[in-house]
C-alpha positions as CSV (number, residue, x, y, z in Angstrom):
1,M,164.7,8.4,72.4
2,K,163.3,10.5,75.2
3,L,160.1,9.6,77.0
4,N,158.0,12.4,78.4
5,S,157.1,12.4,82.1
6,C,154.4,10.0,83.4
7,P,150.9,11.3,82.5
8,F,149.6,9.7,85.7
9,C,152.0,10.7,88.5
10,G,154.2,13.3,86.7
11,S,157.5,11.4,87.4
12,E,160.4,11.9,85.0
13,N,161.6,8.4,86.0
14,V,160.2,6.7,82.8
15,K,162.2,4.0,80.9
16,F,161.8,1.5,78.1
17,M,161.1,-2.0,79.4
18,Q,161.4,-5.1,77.3
19,S,158.2,-7.1,77.2
20,F,157.9,-10.8,76.9
21,I,155.1,-13.4,76.4
22,D,157.4,-15.9,78.1
23,A,160.4,-14.5,79.8
24,A,162.5,-17.5,78.8
25,V,161.8,-17.3,75.1
26,D,159.4,-14.9,73.4
27,F,160.4,-11.2,73.2
28,I,157.6,-9.2,71.7
29,G,158.6,-5.6,72.0
30,Y,159.0,-2.7,74.4
31,Q,156.8,-0.7,76.8
32,A,157.2,2.7,78.4
33,W,157.3,2.1,82.2
34,C,157.1,4.6,85.0
35,L,159.3,3.3,87.8
36,D,157.5,5.4,90.4
37,C,153.8,4.5,89.9
38,N,154.3,1.4,87.6
39,A,152.1,2.8,84.8
40,T,152.9,1.1,81.5
41,G,152.1,1.9,77.9
42,P,151.3,-0.3,74.9
43,V,153.8,-2.9,73.6
44,G,155.5,-2.3,70.3
45,K,158.6,-1.0,68.5
46,K,160.5,1.7,70.5
47,S,159.6,4.4,68.1
48,T,155.9,3.6,68.2
49,V,155.9,3.2,72.0
50,R,157.6,6.6,72.4
51,S,155.2,8.3,70.1
52,L,152.1,6.9,71.8
53,W,153.5,7.6,75.3
54,N,154.6,11.1,74.5
55,N,151.5,12.1,72.6
56,R,148.9,10.7,75.1
57,V,145.9,12.9,75.5
58,L,144.8,13.3,79.2
59,E,141.1,13.3,79.8
60,E,139.9,16.2,82.0
61,S,138.0,15.3,85.1
62,D,134.4,16.5,85.2
63,G,134.6,16.8,89.0
64,E,132.6,13.7,89.7
């Protein structure tokens, strides 16, 4: 499962990260994580996380 580059900084250094409520006990899913700017995506199953990260729509700046 390939994650696209970071939509915030453009880095290709994006990985899946396990996400926990309590690191000792409660695993709740995965997040996409940019190791360069620390941006993260939503938590969920790997396939859902990949789809949301890879299909993110970037808002265009209006110059303000």
